[in-house]
VODREN-767108 format. One record per residue (C-alpha): residue number from 1; x, y, z. Coordinates in nm, 4 decimals, always signed. Layout:
! residues N
resi X Y Z
NUM X Y Z
...
//
This chain:
! residues 244
resi X Y Z
1 +7.6749 +2.6737 -0.9424
2 +7.2740 +2.5878 -0.9189
3 +7.0925 +2.9051 -0.7201
4 +6.7727 +2.7438 -0.7354
5 +6.5481 +2.7172 -0.3759
6 +6.3057 +2.4109 -0.3302
7 +6.0151 +2.4608 -0.1502
8 +5.8314 +2.1652 -0.0258
9 +5.4536 +2.1693 +0.0310
10 +5.1775 +1.9662 +0.1104
11 +4.8375 +1.9473 -0.0510
12 +4.5286 +1.8350 +0.0896
13 +4.3029 +1.5880 -0.1220
14 +3.9531 +1.4892 -0.0804
15 +3.8673 +1.1258 -0.0453
16 +3.5492 +1.0192 -0.0783
17 +3.4862 +0.6891 +0.1021
18 +3.2898 +0.4327 +0.0020
19 +3.3794 +0.0978 +0.2180
20 +3.5062 -0.0294 +0.5477
21 +3.7156 -0.2924 +0.5491
22 +3.8191 -0.4765 +0.8637
23 +4.1569 -0.6335 +0.9014
24 +4.2832 -0.9302 +1.1305
25 +4.6418 -0.9501 +1.1266
26 +4.8153 -1.3170 +1.1295
27 +5.1222 -1.4685 +1.1013
28 +5.0643 -1.5971 +0.7316
29 +4.7866 -1.3928 +0.6252
30 +4.5594 -1.0778 +0.6561
31 +4.2458 -1.1343 +0.6403
32 +3.9031 -0.8624 +0.5714
33 +3.5978 -0.8513 +0.5422
34 +3.3703 -0.5692 +0.3729
35 +3.0050 -0.6593 +0.3131
36 +2.9686 -0.5687 -0.0546
37 +3.3301 -0.7660 -0.1413
38 +3.2973 -1.0545 +0.1160
39 +3.6060 -1.1895 +0.2460
40 +3.9533 -1.0906 +0.1535
41 +4.2644 -1.2855 +0.1639
42 +4.6191 -1.1333 +0.1868
43 +4.8599 -1.4255 +0.1968
44 +5.1879 -1.3372 +0.3689
45 +5.3606 -1.6930 +0.3378
46 +5.6089 -1.5179 +0.0699
47 +5.7603 -1.2636 +0.2872
48 +5.7742 -1.5424 +0.5461
49 +5.9402 -1.7924 +0.3250
50 +6.2111 -1.4963 +0.2500
51 +6.2363 -1.4331 +0.6004
52 +6.3340 -1.7625 +0.7165
53 +6.5534 -1.8027 +0.4093
54 +6.7534 -1.5498 +0.5221
55 +6.7652 -1.6365 +0.8930
56 +6.9505 -1.9782 +0.7685
57 +7.1895 -1.7556 +0.5641
58 +7.3129 -1.4784 +0.8408
59 +7.3014 -1.7506 +1.0879
60 +7.5725 -1.9691 +0.9054
61 +7.7549 -1.6409 +0.8443
62 +7.7647 -1.5517 +1.1697
63 +7.8579 -1.9125 +1.2712
64 +8.1912 -1.8691 +1.0400
65 +8.2634 -1.5518 +1.1787
66 +8.2209 -1.3660 +0.8258
67 +8.0578 -1.0291 +0.9496
68 +8.0880 -0.8785 +0.5629
69 +7.8418 -1.1551 +0.4320
70 +7.6326 -1.1694 +0.7417
71 +7.5954 -0.7510 +0.6810
72 +7.5621 -0.8334 +0.3048
73 +7.2206 -1.0661 +0.4116
74 +7.0785 -0.8415 +0.6813
75 +7.0855 -0.6059 +0.3510
76 +6.9328 -0.8012 +0.0956
77 +6.6592 -0.8991 +0.3735
78 +6.5875 -0.5494 +0.4642
79 +6.5686 -0.4535 +0.1129
80 +6.3303 -0.7942 -0.0322
81 +6.0918 -0.6777 +0.2876
82 +6.0741 -0.3475 +0.1947
83 +5.9653 -0.4118 -0.1500
84 +5.7050 -0.6383 -0.0297
85 +5.5186 -0.3597 +0.1727
86 +5.5574 -0.1259 -0.1140
87 +5.4115 -0.3816 -0.3320
88 +5.1571 -0.4627 -0.1496
89 +5.0559 -0.1287 -0.0369
90 +5.0539 -0.0444 -0.3937
91 +4.8033 -0.3405 -0.4342
92 +4.5725 -0.1975 -0.1619
93 +4.5608 +0.1299 -0.3428
94 +4.4875 +0.0232 -0.6876
95 +4.2241 -0.2721 -0.5890
96 +4.0668 -0.1069 -0.2653
97 +4.0478 +0.2526 -0.3372
98 +3.8227 +0.4963 -0.1700
99 +3.8503 +0.2472 +0.1643
100 +3.8937 +0.2995 +0.5370
101 +4.1148 -0.0005 +0.6391
102 +4.0872 -0.0938 +0.9829
103 +4.3769 -0.2807 +1.1501
104 +4.4180 -0.3891 +1.5087
105 +4.6087 -0.2176 +1.7576
106 +4.8617 -0.4579 +1.8207
107 +5.1740 -0.4452 +2.0208
108 +5.3437 -0.7910 +1.9007
109 +5.6004 -0.8289 +2.1738
110 +5.3096 -0.8793 +2.4051
111 +5.1167 -1.0989 +2.1983
112 +5.2933 -1.4333 +2.3060
113 +5.5154 -1.4438 +2.6182
114 +5.5129 -1.8103 +2.6872
115 +5.7522 -1.9764 +2.3990
116 +6.0531 -1.8292 +2.2028
117 +5.9235 -2.0189 +1.8916
118 +5.6536 -1.8314 +1.8740
119 +5.7668 -1.5330 +1.9534
120 +6.0251 -1.5577 +1.6309
121 +5.7448 -1.6470 +1.4482
122 +5.5529 -1.3441 +1.5344
123 +5.8636 -1.1178 +1.4439
124 +5.8830 -1.2469 +1.1177
125 +5.5321 -1.0654 +1.0319
126 +5.6043 -0.7269 +1.0527
127 +5.2735 -0.6236 +1.1222
128 +5.3575 -0.2275 +1.2204
129 +5.5642 -0.2228 +0.9367
130 +5.3214 -0.3437 +0.7010
131 +5.0006 -0.1123 +0.8407
132 +5.2274 +0.1948 +0.8918
133 +5.3722 +0.1810 +0.4936
134 +4.9464 +0.1164 +0.3999
135 +4.8351 +0.3835 +0.6057
136 +5.1040 +0.6219 +0.3592
137 +4.8550 +0.5157 +0.0473
138 +4.5494 +0.4827 +0.2148
139 +4.3198 +0.5839 +0.4899
140 +4.3389 +0.3832 +0.7904
141 +4.2335 +0.3322 +1.1385
142 +4.2936 +0.0935 +1.4390
143 +4.0589 -0.0822 +1.7026
144 +4.0920 -0.2602 +2.0338
145 +4.1683 -0.6453 +1.9243
146 +4.0678 -0.7992 +2.2916
147 +3.8087 -1.0951 +2.1897
148 +3.7433 -0.9887 +1.8249
149 +3.7748 -1.3897 +1.7187
150 +3.5605 -1.5052 +1.9997
151 +3.2572 -1.3024 +1.9611
152 +2.9867 -1.4430 +1.7644
153 +2.9208 -1.1457 +1.4636
154 +2.5558 -1.2766 +1.4398
155 +2.4534 -1.3117 +1.7748
156 +2.7088 -1.1379 +1.9890
157 +2.7816 -1.4623 +2.2012
158 +3.1417 -1.4021 +2.3897
159 +3.3187 -1.8099 +2.3857
160 +3.5197 -1.7847 +2.6713
161 +3.7522 -2.0679 +2.4959
162 +3.8286 -2.1513 +2.1629
163 +4.0601 -2.3818 +2.0362
164 +4.1737 -2.4741 +1.6200
165 +4.0948 -2.2282 +1.3467
166 +3.7242 -2.2945 +1.3245
167 +3.5148 -2.0795 +1.5754
168 +3.1841 -2.2324 +1.6861
169 +2.8641 -2.0368 +1.8299
170 +2.6952 -2.2764 +2.0873
171 +2.3954 -1.9973 +2.0984
172 +2.3141 -1.9777 +1.6873
173 +2.5537 -2.2595 +1.5881
174 +2.7409 -2.0369 +1.3703
175 +3.0488 -2.2443 +1.2400
176 +3.3352 -1.9937 +1.0864
177 +3.7134 -1.9255 +1.0355
178 +3.8448 -1.7746 +1.3106
179 +4.0258 -1.5087 +1.1156
180 +3.6952 -1.4187 +0.9600
181 +3.5298 -1.3907 +1.2515
182 +3.8161 -1.1428 +1.3662
183 +3.7787 -0.9298 +1.0551
184 +3.3820 -0.9133 +1.0552
185 +3.4228 -0.7810 +1.4210
186 +3.7043 -0.5074 +1.3980
187 +3.4953 -0.3755 +1.1059
188 +3.2144 -0.3513 +1.3486
189 +3.3938 -0.2339 +1.6085
190 +3.5310 +0.0679 +1.4213
191 +3.1808 +0.1497 +1.3234
192 +3.0649 +0.1390 +1.6846
193 +3.3228 +0.3935 +1.7891
194 +3.2578 +0.6062 +1.4777
195 +2.8604 +0.5816 +1.6001
196 +2.9561 +0.7074 +1.9514
197 +2.6951 +0.4648 +2.0805
198 +2.6984 +0.3541 +2.3990
199 +2.4691 +0.0686 +2.4144
200 +2.5907 -0.2624 +2.2147
201 +2.4884 -0.2924 +1.8510
202 +2.4858 -0.5168 +1.5812
203 +2.7123 -0.4674 +1.3322
204 +2.5856 -0.3257 +0.9850
205 +2.5642 -0.5850 +0.6953
206 +2.5556 -0.9035 +0.9073
207 +2.2311 -0.9281 +1.0701
208 +2.1000 -1.2456 +1.2335
209 +2.0428 -1.4290 +0.8942
210 +2.2220 -1.6184 +0.6210
211 +2.4508 -1.3626 +0.5211
212 +2.7783 -1.5627 +0.6688
213 +2.6801 -1.8301 +0.3748
214 +2.6368 -1.5653 +0.1366
215 +2.9501 -1.3952 +0.1841
216 +3.1481 -1.7202 +0.1823
217 +3.0120 -1.7995 -0.1874
218 +3.3103 -1.5204 -0.3246
219 +3.6415 -1.4992 -0.1261
220 +3.9317 -1.2425 -0.3148
221 +4.2951 -1.3200 -0.2939
222 +4.5326 -1.0917 -0.2975
223 +4.9253 -1.1499 -0.3485
224 +5.2331 -0.9984 -0.4175
225 +5.4383 -1.0894 -0.6967
226 +5.7951 -1.1628 -0.6862
227 +5.8468 -0.9537 -1.0618
228 +5.6430 -0.7595 -1.2960
229 +5.4845 -0.4240 -1.3301
230 +5.1797 -0.5409 -1.1667
231 +5.2144 -0.5282 -0.7850
232 +4.9410 -0.8018 -0.6521
233 +4.7154 -1.1166 -0.8305
234 +4.3290 -1.0551 -0.7592
235 +4.1644 -1.3905 -0.8163
236 +3.8466 -1.4587 -0.7121
237 +3.7975 -1.8173 -0.5988
238 +3.5597 -2.0507 -0.8135
239 +3.2276 -2.2414 -0.6146
240 +3.0907 -2.2269 -0.3095
241 +3.2846 -2.2150 -0.0198
242 +3.1605 -2.3881 +0.3053
243 +3.1314 -2.1391 +0.5886
244 +3.4798 -2.2087 +0.7768
//
């Protein structure tokens, strides 16, 4: 008989924060921005593909009335989804140390209320679970997501309506991908809240200059590997990209 007594305890660790990264959560990607790095693209398409494949398998099993097969596919989907989140969070810890990751305070159930197909697609991307898993290995924060993809980070102009993936500012003529615009504004919003300033301030590291064009020269792509010891792939894109 084991007479040992196990006493769990928590220990605190001091982390020196060297960067703040703003993240825009999307159906197929997490798009981040930090001035010293540039833009970061985390590919979530493997997660979407896996979810779609298991939705079809579960649907077939359900139509045939095979409950055991349905439960087997459901368990496999849950395990693979958990594995994806674990590998992704491990990549954040390894590749982006000493960082605060700022996410949108999302309630995806309220994001889309019109089309069933769109709600189903949003349900596949488990933003809250991804954010929660990352918060277990890194420092995280959340901000109000409203209007983050419609405000120009260069001049502050708020565009009333936007169609398509490209943000176009009628005041300063800035053109950039809306996901990148949102990541910039999410980071700026966190810094503004932290400083507790009542007046509107321009985002640190993104002044009225040609910095958008400079930032687009480098973009980091992060993707979860299906197997192997390395949890993520980090690739710098080659060449100069257009500010989109």
